N, C-alpha and C positions, 0 to 999 in steps of 0.2 A: 417574499420568502427567499432566504439565502440558499445557496447551493450546498450539496454534499461536500464536505472537506476531507480530503485524503492527505494525511500528514505522514511523511516518510522520513524518519530520523536517520540520515545517511551515516552519522557517527556511530549509531548503535548497530547498524546493519552489518551482519557477518558475511554477506555475499551469497549469491545464488548457489554456488558450488558447496559451500559449508552448510547451508540450510536444506540442501536436497531439492532446491528449486520449488519450494512449497508454493510460492506465488503462481508459478507457471501451471502447477497441477490444480490449484484451486480456482484461479480466475478464468473467465471466458477466453477463448483463443484470440490472439492478435491484439490484446490490449497491454501486454507487457513488453517493454523494450529494455535491453540490458546495455549498460555502459561500463567500460573498464575504468575503475578508479582505485588507485593504490594497490593494484594487483588483485582486486576483487571485481567480480561481475555483479554490479548493483542493478536491481530491477527498478524500473520506472513505469508508472501507468501512463499510457499514451492517449487513452480515450476515457476520461472519467465518467462519461455518460453510460458506458458499457460496464462500469465497475459494479460488481454485485454489492448490494447494500446489506448483506447478511453478516457482515463482519468476519467472514471466514478467514481472510488473510490476516486480519488483526488478531483473531483468536488463536491462530496457528503459527504465528511468527515466533520462532524460538528465541529471538533476541529482543522482543517487545519493541521493534522499530517502527511499527505501523499503528496509527491511530485514525479511526474513521469517525467523524462527527456528523450526525444527521443534520439535515437542513433545519434552520431555526426561523421562526416567524418573528420579525422585529427584534431579533437579538434575544438576550437572556437577562433577566433581572436578578441581581444578587442582593 
């Protein structure tokens, strides 16, 4: 079985200050780290094992910059 995939589109991300630090409010403590990029504080997940699988950050991201894919067994047939 593959692992949970957390996909963060940095190009879509408007930055922690602009989104009101939604990730920090929704996620468990100490799993978000911020890096300064192009004048924006961009959030990054530091421990995917602690990442909540309820899609809260994906559903609340105002820029649609987060996608969470659940683990898949043996991939997906199309």
